[in-house]
C-alpha positions as CSV (number, residue, x, y, z in Angstrom):
1,M,66.7,102.3,83.1
2,R,65.9,100.1,85.5
3,W,69.1,98.6,85.4
4,L,70.8,102.3,85.6
5,L,68.5,103.4,88.3
6,L,69.6,100.0,90.7
7,V,73.2,101.0,90.0
8,L,72.9,104.9,91.0
9,V,70.8,103.8,94.1
10,G,73.4,101.4,95.1
11,G,75.9,103.2,94.4
12,C,74.3,105.8,96.7
13,A,74.3,103.0,99.7
14,H,77.7,102.0,99.2
15,V,79.1,105.7,99.7
16,T,76.6,106.7,102.4
17,D,79.3,108.2,105.0
18,P,79.0,105.8,108.2
19,T,80.7,109.0,110.0
20,P,77.2,110.4,112.4
21,V,75.9,106.3,112.9
22,L,79.3,104.9,114.0
23,R,80.3,108.0,116.3
24,G,77.0,107.4,118.0
25,Q,77.1,104.1,118.2
26,T,81.0,104.9,119.9
27,Q,79.9,107.4,122.2
28,A,76.8,105.2,123.4
29,L,79.7,102.1,124.1
30,L,81.7,104.7,125.9
31,D,78.9,106.1,127.7
32,G,77.8,102.5,128.8
33,V,81.3,102.0,130.3
34,A,80.2,103.8,133.5
35,R,76.8,102.7,133.8
36,G,77.7,99.0,133.2
37,D,75.6,98.3,130.4
38,R,76.7,95.2,129.3
39,A,73.8,94.5,127.0
40,L,75.0,97.4,124.9
41,W,78.3,95.8,124.2
42,E,76.7,92.5,124.1
43,R,74.9,93.5,121.1
44,T,77.2,95.6,119.1
45,L,80.8,93.2,119.9
46,D,81.0,90.8,116.5
47,P,81.2,87.3,117.7
48,R,84.9,87.1,116.4
49,A,85.6,90.7,118.2
50,R,89.0,91.4,119.8
51,Y,89.5,94.0,122.4
52,V,93.4,94.9,122.9
53,S,93.7,97.4,126.1
54,E,96.0,100.1,126.8
55,N,97.2,97.4,129.1
56,A,98.6,95.4,126.2
57,T,96.3,92.1,127.3
58,V,94.2,90.6,124.4
59,D,90.6,89.5,125.4
60,T,88.0,88.0,123.1
61,R,84.0,88.8,123.4
62,A,83.4,86.1,126.1
63,T,86.9,87.4,128.5
64,F,85.8,91.1,127.3
65,L,82.1,91.1,128.3
66,P,82.5,90.0,131.8
67,Q,84.5,93.1,133.0
68,I,81.9,95.7,131.9
69,E,80.4,96.5,135.8
70,P,79.0,99.9,136.9
71,L,81.8,102.0,138.8
72,P,81.8,101.2,142.8
73,P,80.4,104.1,145.2
74,G,82.9,106.5,145.6
75,I,83.9,106.6,142.1
76,T,82.3,108.3,138.8
77,G,83.0,109.3,135.4
78,R,82.5,110.5,132.1
79,I,84.7,109.4,128.5
80,V,83.7,111.8,125.3
81,I,85.1,111.7,122.0
82,V,87.6,114.0,120.5
83,G,88.4,114.0,116.7
84,F,86.5,111.5,115.5
85,T,87.5,110.2,112.0
86,V,86.7,107.9,109.4
87,E,87.9,105.5,106.8
88,Q,85.4,103.0,105.0
89,F,86.4,100.1,102.7
90,G,83.2,98.5,101.4
91,D,81.7,97.1,104.9
92,T,84.3,98.0,107.0
93,A,85.4,101.0,108.5
94,V,88.2,102.4,110.5
95,T,87.7,104.9,113.1
96,V,90.5,106.4,114.9
97,Y,89.4,109.0,117.9
98,T,90.8,109.9,121.1
99,A,88.7,109.6,124.3
100,R,89.1,112.1,126.7
101,E,88.1,110.6,130.7
102,A,87.0,112.7,133.4
103,E,87.2,110.6,136.6
104,S,86.1,111.8,140.2
105,Y,88.1,109.1,142.7
106,F,86.7,109.4,145.9
107,G,86.3,113.1,146.0
108,Q,89.9,114.0,144.2
109,E,89.5,115.0,139.9
110,L,91.4,112.5,137.7
111,T,91.9,113.0,133.7
112,A,93.2,110.6,131.0
113,E,93.3,110.4,127.5
114,Y,93.5,107.7,125.2
115,L,93.6,107.2,121.5
116,I,91.7,104.4,120.4
117,T,91.7,102.8,117.0
118,D,88.4,100.6,115.9
119,T,87.5,98.4,113.7
120,W,83.7,98.0,112.6
121,R,82.0,95.4,109.9
122,H,78.3,96.5,108.2
123,S,76.2,92.9,108.4
124,G,73.1,92.6,108.9
125,G,71.8,96.0,108.5
126,A,74.0,96.9,111.5
127,W,77.7,98.4,112.1
128,R,79.2,95.6,114.8
129,L,82.6,95.9,116.3
130,V,85.2,93.4,115.5
131,L,88.1,95.3,116.7
132,T,89.3,98.0,119.5
133,H,93.1,98.6,120.0
134,V,94.0,101.5,122.9
135,T,96.8,103.1,123.7
136,V,96.9,105.6,126.8
137,K,98.5,109.4,125.6
138,A,101.3,110.0,127.9
139,F,101.7,113.2,129.4
140,D,104.6,115.2,131.5
141,P,104.1,114.7,135.5
142,P,104.1,117.3,137.6
143,A,107.1,119.1,138.3
144,V,109.0,120.1,141.7
145,A,111.6,122.6,142.2
146,L,114.9,121.7,144.6
147,P,116.4,124.5,146.1
148,P,119.9,125.2,144.1
149,E,122.2,123.2,146.5
150,Q,120.3,120.7,145.8
151,L,120.1,120.7,142.1
152,A,123.9,121.4,142.2
153,E,124.5,117.4,143.0
154,Y,123.1,116.6,139.5
155,A,125.5,118.9,137.8
156,G,128.4,117.2,136.3
157,T,129.4,114.4,132.8
158,Y,127.8,111.1,132.9
159,R,129.5,108.3,130.6
160,L,127.8,105.4,129.1
161,T,130.2,104.6,126.8
162,D,133.8,106.0,125.8
163,D,132.1,107.9,123.1
164,M,129.0,108.8,124.7
165,R,129.1,111.4,127.2
166,Y,126.2,113.5,129.0
167,T,126.7,116.6,130.7
168,I,124.2,118.3,133.1
169,R,124.6,122.0,134.3
170,R,122.5,124.1,136.4
171,D,121.0,126.5,134.2
172,G,119.1,129.3,136.4
173,D,116.7,127.6,138.6
174,G,116.8,124.8,136.7
175,L,119.1,121.9,134.7
176,V,119.8,121.3,131.2
177,G,121.2,117.8,129.7
178,E,123.3,117.9,127.0
179,R,124.2,114.9,125.1
180,A,127.5,115.0,122.9
181,G,126.2,116.1,119.3
182,R,122.8,116.4,120.4
183,P,121.1,119.7,121.3
184,A,120.9,120.6,125.0
185,Q,117.6,120.2,126.4
186,P,115.7,121.1,129.7
187,L,115.2,118.7,132.7
188,R,112.4,118.7,135.2
189,V,112.3,117.5,138.5
190,E,109.6,114.8,139.3
191,V,110.6,114.2,143.1
192,R,114.0,114.2,144.2
193,D,116.8,112.4,142.2
194,V,114.1,111.4,139.2
195,V,114.3,113.9,136.5
196,F,112.6,113.9,132.9
197,V,112.7,115.9,130.2
198,P,109.8,117.8,129.1
199,G,107.6,116.0,125.9
200,Q,109.4,112.8,126.8
201,P,107.1,111.3,129.8
202,R,107.7,107.5,129.0
203,S,111.5,107.7,130.2
204,R,113.0,109.6,133.3
205,K,116.4,109.8,134.7
206,V,116.8,107.9,138.0
207,F,120.1,109.3,140.2
208,R,122.0,106.6,141.7
209,R,124.2,107.8,145.4
210,D,127.0,106.1,147.2
211,P,126.4,105.4,151.0
212,A,128.1,108.7,151.2
213,G,125.4,110.6,149.4
214,R,126.8,111.3,146.7
215,V,125.4,111.5,143.0
216,T,127.7,108.6,141.2
217,G,125.4,108.5,138.1
218,F,122.0,107.9,136.8
219,V,119.7,105.2,135.4
220,D,117.8,106.1,131.7
221,R,114.5,104.5,132.6
222,R,112.8,103.6,129.5
223,E,109.8,101.2,129.8
224,G,111.1,99.6,133.0
225,H,114.5,99.1,131.4
226,D,117.7,100.9,133.1
227,V,120.4,102.1,130.9
228,I,123.1,102.6,133.4
229,W,125.1,106.2,132.7
230,Q,128.1,106.5,135.4
231,R,129.5,110.0,136.5
232,V,133.0,110.3,135.7
233,D,133.8,114.5,137.0
């Protein structure tokens, strides 16, 4: 009977849902970013922790902690958790959530969202943060309206290879782009000579002009790299 009781108690402790604790600790860490609460992060980070930022940098505990400083005068911010989930594997837990940031930047309001994956390890009676991986959520930029005569400058057929064509045409007060064999997609203007497909904010089409100002093609800019399309009509 005593053995059975120990098994039951141990089993209950093992399956205890860590979600409330980890969500609370995560929100506290996010709150501590704006305050520059380095001591809180020091208590929570595992000695071998790694932090992978949205800028693709990888920090150790030693290189990350000095970056925790209060926001400078003129800047305030708040980060809240949205959609927090936990998967537990023994003494390890993986959390996935969205961090929604609202920032006042010298009187102008900014927002951003990050998809974050954290790995936690339970040791010494507490959960320690082992790994954070941050990915920024990209959103469409604001679109602007151009007069019809400027939109008409982009209408035409563009060539990547002999077999690959992309056609841009006017559609009311906007533009539509269609690659041969694929559905047509609306195009939005970010600024003159720069357009994007809604829902694909990581790429842009940047038009090129000759010395006379005529559109000669565009570059399909993806992650800072350009794929060149030439105009054929």
